[in-house]
C-alpha positions in Angstrom: -0.1 -0.2 0.0 1.6 3.1 -1.1 0.7 6.7 0.9 -0.5 9.2 -1.4 0.9 12.9 -0.9 -2.4 14.0 0.4 -1.9 11.3 3.1 1.5 12.3 4.2 0.0 15.9 4.4 -3.0 15.0 6.4 -0.8 13.3 8.6 1.4 15.8 9.0 -0.8 18.7 9.6 -4.1 17.7 10.6 -3.6 18.4 14.4 -1.4 21.7 13.6 -4.0 23.2 11.3 -7.0 22.2 13.8 -5.1 23.8 16.5 -4.8 26.9 14.5 -8.6 27.1 13.8 -9.5 26.0 17.5 -7.7 29.1 18.7 -9.7 31.3 16.5 -13.1 29.7 16.5 -15.2 29.2 19.4 -17.3 26.5 18.1 -15.6 23.0 18.1 -18.2 21.9 15.4 -17.3 25.0 13.3 -13.7 24.4 13.6 -14.0 20.2 12.5 -15.8 21.4 9.7 -13.6 24.1 8.8 -10.7 21.9 8.9 -12.4 19.4 6.8 -13.0 22.4 4.3 -9.3 22.8 4.6 -8.1 19.7 3.6 -11.0 19.5 0.9 -8.9 22.8 -0.9 -5.9 21.0 -0.4 -7.1 18.0 -2.3 -8.7 20.2 -4.9 -5.7 22.4 -5.2 -3.2 19.5 -5.2 -2.2 19.6 -8.7 -1.8 23.7 -8.5 1.0 23.0 -5.3 4.4 24.7 -6.5 7.2 23.6 -4.3 9.5 26.3 -6.0 7.2 29.0 -5.0 6.4 28.1 -1.0 7.1 24.7 1.4 4.1 22.8 2.1 3.5 23.8 5.2 3.3 27.5 4.4 0.6 26.4 1.4 -1.3 24.8 4.2 -1.7 27.4 6.6 -2.3 29.9 3.7 -5.3 27.8 2.6 -5.9 27.5 6.4 -6.3 31.3 7.4 -7.9 31.9 4.2 -10.5 29.4 5.0 -10.6 30.9 8.7 -11.2 34.4 7.3 -13.7 33.3 4.6 -15.8 31.6 7.8 -15.9 34.8 9.4 -16.3 36.7 6.6 -19.9 34.7 6.0 -20.4 34.8 9.8 -20.1 38.3 10.6 -23.7 40.1 11.6 -24.7 42.3 8.8 -25.0 45.0 11.1 -22.4 46.9 13.9 -23.1 46.4 17.4 -24.5 49.5 19.4 -21.5 50.8 21.2 -24.4 51.7 23.8 -25.7 48.1 25.0 -24.8 47.6 28.5 -22.5 44.3 28.7 -20.9 42.7 31.5 -17.5 44.0 30.7 -17.9 47.4 33.5 -18.2 44.6 36.0 -15.1 42.9 35.0 -13.4 46.3 35.1 -14.4 47.2 38.5 -13.5 44.2 40.0 -10.3 44.2 38.2 -9.3 47.6 39.5 -11.0 47.3 43.2 -9.3 44.3 43.9 -6.2 44.7 42.4 -2.8 46.9 42.5 -2.1 48.7 39.6 1.4 46.6 39.6 -0.3 43.9 39.3 -2.6 44.9 36.5 0.7 46.5 34.4 2.1 42.8 35.0 -1.1 41.6 33.7 -1.3 43.8 30.9 2.3 42.8 29.3 1.1 39.1 29.1 -1.5 40.1 26.5 -0.7 40.1 22.9 0.4 43.0 21.9 -3.1 43.8 19.5 -5.0 43.5 22.7 -3.0 45.2 24.6 -3.1 47.9 22.6 -7.1 48.2 22.7 -7.2 47.9 26.6 -4.3 51.1 26.6 -6.2 53.2 24.3 -9.5 52.6 25.8 -8.8 53.4 29.5 -5.3 55.2 29.8 -6.1 57.6 26.4 -9.8 57.0 27.0 -10.8 56.4 23.4 -14.3 55.1 22.3 -14.4 51.5 20.7 -15.6 52.7 18.0 -12.6 55.4 17.5 -10.4 52.5 18.4 -11.8 50.1 15.4 -11.1 53.3 13.0 -7.5 53.5 14.1 -6.9 49.5 13.9 -8.7 49.3 10.7 -11.5 46.6 12.4 -14.9 46.5 12.7 -16.3 48.0 16.1 -17.6 44.6 16.2 -14.2 42.8 16.3 -12.7 45.7 18.4 -15.4 45.1 21.3 -14.9 41.1 20.7 -11.3 41.7 21.4 -11.6 44.1 24.3 -13.9 41.8 26.0 -11.6 39.0 25.3 -8.6 41.1 26.6 -10.6 42.0 29.9 -11.3 38.5 30.7 -7.4 37.0 30.0 -6.6 40.0 32.1 -8.9 38.7 34.9 -7.3 35.3 34.4 -3.7 36.4 35.0 -4.3 38.1 38.0 -6.0 35.3 39.7 -9.5 36.0 39.3 -10.7 33.5 36.9 
């Protein structure tokens, strides 16, 4: 029994592709569907793959990244969220500032990915509204609001309040 190139690619990259997708998509079922989509695209495009242009891993992850981007484009709500909607972030913010020192907050802030740290700094240090931060970063308001909430949850985790 001979192993095909597709089988070798699947064996070598399945777990990495799934990990990449899982880190970006909340639903496990969506992640599995997207992973299947990636390998379906790889199968269809295998004849077009040119090893002189990119390594197999680069090619696989380009397809993976584009598949995830396409997923978010398809599932993105057609209307922007209203910034005046009440949310739970104020409770998280008050808890963080009430129970922890600023030094601990600064240390936790440094543990965030750069983009999340930028959002928190722009929001609370510079006092910018999320709509303005979205414009500055070239992102939709919904994306910035979601990343802002994720940043607050990560801060809470890093500060031992999870």
